[in-house]
MARDRENTOR-937289 format. One line per field, with one value per atom (N, C-alpha, C): x, y, z; residue number from 1. Coordinates in Angstrom, 1 decimal. Example, Ala and Ser with C-alpha at 12.3 -4.5 7.8 and 13.67 -1.06 7.14 Angstrom:
! MARDRENTOR-937289
px	13.2,12.3,13.2,12.8,13.7,12.9
py	-5.7,-4.5,-3.3,-2.2,-1.1,0.0
pz	7.8,7.8,7.8,7.1,7.1,7.9
k	1,1,1,2,2,2
This chain:
! MARDRENTOR-937289
px	41.8,43.1,43.5,43.2,43.6,42.8,41.5,40.7,41.3,41.6,42.2,43.5,44.4,45.7,45.5,44.6,44.3,43.8,42.9,42.4,43.5,44.3,45.5,46.3,46.6,47.5,47.0,45.7,45.1,45.0,44.8,44.7,46.1,47.1,48.4,49.4,49.2,50.1,49.6,49.8,49.2,49.7,51.0,51.5,51.2,50.5,50.1,51.3,52.5,53.7,53.7,52.8,52.8,53.8,54.3,55.2,54.8,55.2,55.0,56.4,56.6,57.8,57.7,58.8,58.8,57.7,57.5,56.4,55.1,54.8,53.5,53.3,54.4,54.4,54.2,54.9,54.8,53.4,52.7,51.3,50.4,50.6,49.8,50.0,51.2,51.4,50.9,51.1,50.6,49.1,48.4,47.0,46.5,47.2,46.8,46.9,48.0,48.2,47.2,46.9,45.9,44.5,44.1,42.7,42.3,43.2,42.9,43.4,44.5,45.1,45.2,44.8,44.9,46.2,47.3,48.6,49.2,49.0,49.7,49.0,47.8,47.0,47.2,48.0,48.2,49.3,49.5,50.5,51.9,52.2,53.5,53.5,52.6,52.4,53.7,54.5,55.7,56.7,56.8,57.6,57.1,55.8,55.2,55.5,55.5,55.8,57.2,58.1,59.5,59.5,58.6,58.5,58.0,57.0,56.5,57.7,58.5,59.6,60.6,60.9,61.8,61.2,59.9,59.3,59.4,59.2,59.3,60.7,61.7,63.1,63.3,62.8,63.0,62.3,61.1,60.4,61.2,61.7,62.5,63.8,64.4,65.6,65.3,64.2,63.8,63.1,62.2,61.4,61.7,62.4,62.8,64.0,63.7,64.7,65.7,65.3,66.3,66.8,66.5,67.0,66.8,65.6,65.4,64.5,64.3,63.5,62.0,61.6,60.2,59.7,58.5,57.9,57.0,57.0,56.1,54.9,53.8,52.6,52.9,53.8,54.2,54.9,55.8,56.5,55.6,54.6,53.6,52.8,52.5,51.8,52.6,53.9,54.7,54.7,54.8,54.8,53.5,52.3,51.0,50.7,51.4,51.1,52.1,53.2,54.2,53.6,54.0,53.4,53.6,54.7,55.0,54.8,54.1,53.9,52.9,53.1,52.1,50.8,50.8,49.6,49.0,49.5,49.0,47.5,47.0,45.6,45.0,44.5,44.1,42.7,42.0,40.7,40.5,41.5,41.3,41.4,42.2,42.3,41.0,40.5,39.3,38.1,38.1,37.0,37.1,38.2,38.4,37.5,36.8,36.0,36.9,36.3,37.1,37.7,37.1,37.7,38.8,38.9,40.1,41.3,41.1,42.2,42.9
py	-25.9,-26.0,-27.4,-28.4,-29.7,-30.3,-30.0,-30.5,-30.0,-28.8,-28.2,-28.9,-29.1,-29.7,-31.1,-31.9,-33.3,-33.2,-32.3,-32.2,-31.9,-30.9,-30.6,-31.8,-32.5,-33.7,-34.8,-35.1,-36.2,-35.9,-34.6,-34.2,-34.2,-33.7,-33.4,-34.6,-35.5,-36.6,-37.6,-37.3,-38.1,-39.5,-39.8,-41.1,-41.9,-41.3,-41.9,-42.5,-41.8,-42.3,-41.9,-41.0,-40.5,-39.4,-38.9,-37.7,-36.9,-35.6,-34.7,-34.4,-34.7,-34.5,-33.1,-32.6,-31.3,-31.1,-32.0,-31.9,-31.7,-32.4,-32.3,-31.0,-30.5,-29.1,-28.1,-28.2,-27.3,-27.2,-28.4,-28.4,-27.7,-27.9,-27.2,-25.7,-25.2,-23.8,-23.2,-23.9,-23.5,-23.3,-24.4,-24.3,-23.2,-23.0,-21.9,-20.6,-20.4,-19.1,-18.9,-20.0,-19.9,-19.7,-20.5,-20.5,-19.4,-19.0,-18.0,-16.7,-16.6,-15.3,-14.8,-15.7,-15.4,-14.9,-15.4,-15.0,-15.6,-16.9,-17.5,-17.4,-16.9,-16.7,-15.3,-14.5,-13.1,-13.1,-12.0,-11.9,-12.3,-12.0,-12.3,-13.7,-14.6,-15.9,-16.7,-16.6,-17.4,-17.0,-15.6,-15.1,-15.6,-15.6,-16.0,-17.5,-18.3,-19.7,-19.9,-19.0,-19.1,-18.8,-17.8,-17.5,-18.7,-19.4,-20.7,-21.7,-21.8,-22.8,-22.3,-21.0,-20.5,-20.7,-20.5,-20.7,-22.2,-23.1,-24.5,-24.9,-24.3,-24.6,-24.1,-22.9,-22.3,-23.1,-23.6,-24.4,-25.7,-26.3,-27.5,-27.2,-26.1,-25.7,-25.5,-24.9,-24.5,-25.6,-26.4,-27.3,-28.8,-29.2,-30.6,-30.8,-31.0,-31.1,-32.2,-33.3,-34.4,-34.5,-33.5,-33.4,-34.6,-35.2,-36.4,-36.1,-34.8,-34.4,-34.6,-34.9,-35.1,-34.4,-33.9,-33.3,-34.2,-34.3,-35.1,-34.2,-34.8,-34.1,-33.1,-33.4,-32.5,-31.3,-31.5,-30.4,-29.5,-30.1,-29.3,-28.4,-29.0,-28.3,-27.1,-27.3,-26.2,-25.1,-25.4,-24.5,-23.6,-24.3,-23.7,-22.9,-23.2,-22.6,-21.6,-21.3,-20.4,-19.0,-18.2,-16.8,-15.9,-15.9,-15.0,-15.6,-16.8,-17.5,-16.8,-17.0,-16.6,-17.3,-18.4,-19.1,-18.7,-17.6,-17.2,-17.0,-16.3,-16.1,-17.2,-18.2,-19.5,-19.3,-18.2,-18.1,-18.3,-17.9,-18.3,-19.8,-20.5,-21.9,-22.6,-22.1,-22.6,-22.5,-21.4,-21.1,-21.9,-22.6,-23.3,-24.5,-24.7,-25.9,-27.1,-28.2,-29.5,-29.8,-29.4,-29.6,-28.7,-27.6,-26.7,-27.1,-27.9,-28.4,-29.6
pz	48.2,47.6,47.2,48.1,47.8,46.7,46.6,45.5,44.2,44.1,42.9,42.6,43.6,43.4,42.9,43.4,42.9,41.5,41.2,39.8,38.8,39.2,38.3,38.1,39.3,39.2,38.3,38.5,37.8,36.3,36.0,34.5,33.9,34.5,33.9,34.1,35.0,35.1,34.1,32.9,31.8,31.7,32.1,32.0,33.3,34.2,35.5,36.2,36.1,36.8,38.3,38.7,40.1,40.2,39.1,39.1,37.9,38.0,36.8,36.3,35.0,34.3,33.7,33.1,32.5,31.5,30.6,29.6,30.2,31.3,31.9,32.6,33.3,33.9,32.8,31.7,30.6,30.1,30.0,29.5,30.5,31.8,32.8,32.7,32.7,32.6,31.3,30.2,28.9,28.9,29.4,29.5,30.4,31.5,32.4,31.8,31.0,30.3,29.2,28.5,27.4,27.9,28.8,29.3,30.3,31.1,32.1,31.8,31.1,31.0,29.5,28.6,27.1,26.7,27.3,27.0,25.7,25.5,24.4,23.1,23.1,21.9,21.3,22.0,21.5,20.4,19.7,18.7,19.1,20.4,21.0,21.6,21.2,21.9,21.9,20.9,20.8,21.9,22.2,23.2,24.6,24.7,26.0,26.2,25.1,25.2,25.7,25.3,25.8,27.3,27.7,29.2,29.9,29.4,30.0,30.2,29.1,29.2,30.2,30.3,31.3,32.7,32.9,34.2,34.6,33.7,34.0,34.4,33.7,34.1,35.5,35.8,37.2,38.2,37.9,38.8,39.2,38.2,38.4,39.2,38.9,39.6,41.1,41.4,42.7,43.5,42.9,43.6,43.4,42.4,42.2,43.1,44.4,45.4,45.3,44.7,44.5,43.1,42.3,40.9,40.0,40.1,39.3,38.1,37.8,36.7,36.8,38.0,38.2,39.5,39.4,40.6,41.3,42.6,43.4,43.7,44.2,44.5,45.6,46.5,47.6,47.0,46.0,45.4,44.6,43.9,43.2,44.2,45.4,46.4,46.8,47.0,47.5,46.4,45.1,44.1,44.1,44.2,44.2,45.4,46.5,47.8,48.2,47.4,47.8,47.8,48.8,49.0,47.8,47.2,46.1,44.8,44.7,43.5,42.6,41.3,40.3,40.6,41.3,41.6,42.9,43.5,44.8,44.8,43.7,43.6,42.8,43.5,42.8,42.2,42.4,41.9,40.4,39.5,38.1,37.9,38.6,38.5,39.0,40.1,40.7,39.8,39.0,38.1,36.8,36.5,35.3,35.3,34.2,34.0,33.9,34.2,34.3,32.9,31.8,30.5,30.2,31.0,30.8,31.7,32.6,33.5,32.9
k	1,1,1,2,2,2,3,3,3,4,4,4,5,5,5,6,6,6,7,7,7,8,8,8,9,9,9,10,10,10,11,11,11,12,12,12,13,13,13,14,14,14,15,15,15,16,16,16,17,17,17,18,18,18,19,19,19,20,20,20,21,21,21,22,22,22,23,23,23,24,24,24,25,25,25,26,26,26,27,27,27,28,28,28,29,29,29,30,30,30,31,31,31,32,32,32,33,33,33,34,34,34,35,35,35,36,36,36,37,37,37,38,38,38,39,39,39,40,40,40,41,41,41,42,42,42,43,43,43,44,44,44,45,45,45,46,46,46,47,47,47,48,48,48,49,49,49,50,50,50,51,51,51,52,52,52,53,53,53,54,54,54,55,55,55,56,56,56,57,57,57,58,58,58,59,59,59,60,60,60,61,61,61,62,62,62,63,63,63,64,64,64,65,65,65,66,66,66,67,67,67,68,68,68,69,69,69,70,70,70,71,71,71,72,72,72,73,73,73,74,74,74,75,75,75,76,76,76,77,77,77,78,78,78,79,79,79,80,80,80,81,81,81,82,82,82,83,83,83,84,84,84,85,85,85,86,86,86,87,87,87,88,88,88,89,89,89,90,90,90,91,91,91,92,92,92,93,93,93,94,94,94,95,95,95,96,96,96,97,97,97,98,98,98,99,99,99,100,100,100,101,101,101
């Protein structure tokens, strides 16, 4: 799990700030939906894009504990490790090629 977490972090923390901002979390969820679940390439892709945006907003409301608009590595870990999380079954992420992450 930690190897996957660090791979995700290194790929999506594009400005190397040590935090993930909304646009970086949106990019992660969008890529996950496209590459693993083929959601955003479907005819209803725009609606699913709205769902990604809503999910990002909910993630920040729930896990951005200090409300600074940034997620720490620990906060991302909590998101990916939550029992009822959409990420609970990490096998699709584990199977993603490095160029997909």
